C-alpha positions in Angstrom: 0.0 0.0 0.0 3.0 2.3 0.6 3.8 2.1 -3.1 0.5 3.7 -4.0 1.3 6.5 -1.5 4.7 7.0 -3.0 3.2 7.3 -6.4 0.7 9.9 -5.3 3.4 12.0 -3.6 5.7 11.7 -6.6 3.4 14.0 -8.5 3.7 16.8 -5.8 6.6 19.3 -5.9 5.8 21.4 -2.9 7.0 19.8 0.4 4.3 21.3 2.6 1.6 20.3 0.1 3.1 16.8 0.0 3.0 16.5 3.8 -0.7 17.6 3.8 -1.6 15.1 1.2 0.3 12.4 3.1 -1.7 13.1 6.3 -4.9 13.2 4.3 -4.2 9.8 2.7 -3.6 8.4 6.2 -6.8 10.0 7.5 -8.7 8.3 4.7 -7.0 5.0 5.5 -8.1 5.3 9.2 -11.6 6.1 8.1 -11.6 3.0 6.0 -10.4 0.9 9.0 -13.2 2.4 11.1 -15.7 1.6 8.4 -14.5 -2.0 8.2 -15.0 -2.3 12.0 -18.7 -1.2 11.5 -18.2 1.9 13.7 -20.3 4.2 11.5 -23.4 2.6 13.0 -22.2 4.0 16.4 -20.4 7.2 15.6 -20.7 10.3 13.3 -18.0 12.1 11.5 -17.8 15.9 12.1 -15.6 19.0 12.1 -13.5 20.6 9.4 -12.1 17.3 8.2 -15.6 16.1 7.6 -16.2 19.2 5.5 -13.0 18.5 3.5 -13.9 14.8 2.8 -17.6 15.2 2.2 -18.0 18.6 0.7 -14.6 19.3 -0.9 -13.6 22.1 1.5 -10.5 23.7 0.0 -8.2 23.4 3.0 -6.4 20.5 4.7 -7.0 19.4 8.3 -5.0 17.7 11.1 -7.7 15.9 13.1 -10.4 13.3 12.8 -13.4 14.2 15.0 -16.4 12.0 15.9 -19.4 11.8 18.2 -21.0 8.7 19.6 -24.6 8.5 18.3 -25.6 5.1 19.7 -26.6 3.9 23.1 -23.9 1.2 22.6 -20.7 3.0 23.4 -17.7 1.8 21.4 -14.5 0.9 23.3 -12.1 3.7 22.3 -9.0 1.8 23.5 -9.9 -1.3 21.4 -10.6 0.9 18.4 -7.1 2.5 18.6 -5.5 -0.9 19.2 -7.1 -2.3 16.0 -6.1 0.8 14.0 -2.6 0.5 15.3 -2.5 -3.2 14.4 -3.8 -2.6 10.9 -1.3 0.2 10.3 1.6 -1.9 11.5 0.6 -4.7 9.2 1.2 -2.2 6.4 4.7 -1.5 7.8 3.9 1.9 9.4 5.9 2.5 12.6 3.3 3.7 15.1 3.3 5.2 18.6 0.1 6.4 20.2 -1.1 7.8 23.5 -4.7 7.9 24.7 -6.2 10.6 26.9 -9.6 11.0 28.5 -10.8 14.4 29.5 -14.4 13.9 30.8 -16.5 12.7 27.9 -13.8 13.5 25.3 -11.5 10.5 24.4 -8.6 11.4 22.2 -5.5 9.7 20.8 -2.5 11.2 19.1 -1.2 8.8 16.5 2.5 9.3 15.7 4.0 8.0 12.5 7.7 7.5 13.2 10.2 7.9 10.4 7.6 8.1 7.7 8.5 11.7 6.6 12.1 10.7 6.2 11.2 7.4 4.4 9.2 9.4 1.8 11.9 12.0 1.4 9.8 14.7 3.0 12.2 15.4 5.8 16.0 15.2 6.3 15.5 14.2 9.9 14.9 10.5 10.6 13.1 11.1 13.9 10.7 13.8 12.7 7.1 12.8 13.5 3.9 13.1 11.5 0.9 13.0 13.8 -2.9 12.6 13.4 -5.2 13.3 16.3 -8.4 11.3 16.7 -11.1 12.6 19.1 -14.4 11.1 20.0 -17.1 12.8 22.1 -19.0 10.2 24.2 -21.6 12.7 25.4 -22.4 15.0 22.4 -25.1 17.7 22.6 -28.6 16.5 21.9 -30.6 17.3 18.8 -27.9 16.5 16.2 -29.0 15.4 12.8 -27.1 12.9 10.7 -26.8 11.7 7.1 -24.9 9.0 5.4 -22.7 9.7 2.3 -20.8 7.5 -0.1 -17.6 9.1 -1.3 -14.3 8.2 -2.9 -11.3 9.7 -1.1 -8.5 7.4 -2.0 -10.8 4.6 -0.9 -14.6 4.0 -1.3 -16.1 5.2 2.0 -19.7 5.0 3.3 -19.7 7.5 6.2 -22.3 8.6 8.7 -21.9 12.2 9.6 -23.6 15.3 11.0 -25.7 17.1 8.4 -24.6 20.6 7.3 -26.8 22.5 9.7 -25.4 20.6 12.7 -21.9 20.9 11.4 -22.4 24.7 11.1 -23.7 24.8 14.6 -20.7 22.9 15.8 -18.4 25.4 14.1 -20.2 28.3 15.8 -20.0 26.6 19.1 -16.2 26.4 18.7 -15.9 30.0 17.7 -18.1 31.2 20.6 -16.5 29.1 23.3 -12.9 28.6 22.3 -10.4 30.7 24.3 -8.7 31.6 21.0 -9.9 31.7 17.4 -8.3 29.3 14.9 -7.6 30.4 11.4 -9.2 27.1 10.2 -12.5 28.1 12.0 -12.5 31.4 10.1 -11.9 29.7 6.8 -14.7 27.2 7.5 -17.0 30.1 8.4 -16.3 31.7 5.0 -17.3 28.4 3.4 -20.6 28.2 5.2 -21.5 31.8 4.5 -20.7 31.5 0.8 -22.3 28.2 0.1 -24.6 28.1 -2.9 -27.3 26.6 -0.7 -28.0 28.9 2.3 -27.4 26.8 5.4 -28.8 27.9 8.8 -27.2 26.4 11.9 -29.1 23.8 13.9 -30.0 26.1 16.8 -31.3 23.4 19.1 -28.0 21.6 18.8 -26.0 24.8 19.1 -27.7 25.8 22.4 -27.3 22.4 23.8 -23.6 22.5 22.9 -23.2 26.0 24.4 -24.9 24.9 27.6 -22.0 22.4 28.1 -19.7 25.4 28.4 -22.1 27.3 30.7 -22.7 29.9 27.9 -25.5 32.1 29.2 -26.9 33.6 26.0 -29.6 31.7 24.1 -28.8 31.8 20.4 -31.5 32.1 17.8 -32.0 33.2 14.2 -32.5 36.7 15.5 -29.2 37.2 17.3 -26.6 34.8 16.1 -25.2 37.1 13.4 -24.8 40.0 15.8 -23.0 37.8 18.4 -20.8 36.4 15.6 -19.9 39.8 14.3 -19.0 41.0 17.8 -16.7 38.0 18.2 -15.0 38.4 14.8 -14.3 42.1 15.4 -12.1 41.1 18.3 -10.1 38.5 16.4 -6.3 39.1 15.7 -6.3 38.7 11.9 -2.5 38.4 11.6 -2.7 35.2 13.7 -5.5 33.9 11.4 -3.6 34.4 8.2 -0.3 33.1 9.6 -2.0 29.8 10.7 -4.0 29.4 7.5 -1.2 29.6 5.0 0.0 26.1 5.8 -3.4 24.5 5.2 -4.8 26.1 2.0 -4.7 24.3 -1.3 -4.7 27.8 -2.9 -2.7 30.3 -0.9 -4.0 33.1 -3.1 -7.3 32.8 -1.1 -5.6 34.6 1.8 -6.1 37.9 -0.1 -9.9 37.3 0.2 -9.9 36.0 3.7 -10.1 39.4 5.4 -12.0 40.7 8.4 -13.9 43.2 6.3 -15.1 40.6 3.9 -16.2 38.3 6.7 -18.2 41.0 8.5 -19.9 41.8 5.2 -20.8 38.2 4.6 -22.3 37.9 8.0 -24.3 41.1 7.6 -25.7 40.1 4.2 -26.3 36.4 5.0 
């Protein structure tokens, strides 16, 4: 299987782009393993990586995020052990560490020596990592869909619908102690979608309540609250982070605070 990966990367001249494609290929492989385990009867795919895989978001991502949607809770430790076993069968050298923070179970998968093996790093010990995170107590009132896609492999994935994904993004922007450039980019995507997408407000308010957020969000006030939040964002930080994740770096000229405020106002 590494031969296929080497062929894919042989077509890429830019080192940073090659690293992003490598990580995305491995993300797709992990999703395939999870599909083969039957996990998409119990969990839903979400976050920016879901937008990338399912809706062709024009930026790369580092994490795989999921929520448990079944009364039958999957064993996270067993999942990660099976993924590790499958990757090692394909001669990937893996190290991983599992953490539990309340209802959030996460694992940082570290691929040792892979960047050097693929001529993407001069340093033998440089690590490529992928974070996997599962919420075992997600907010209520989510909505899901199932989509068949081809992303290196044929995948049949259960995921949050767009309104719930949008609500999840707003929850991150409203409650995170800092603003990620990737959150801003995703916000541009939602606000410029051909099909106007309103956030799932029931899910959003349930999510915000987990952070003791006192204001109830509705179709009447969400844009005002969002604009107030965006006005306070350090834009230099946003663009500095984003440049490493964009397929088309020229988009940075469009990703401005003024353009975003205008999009929110006219949405």
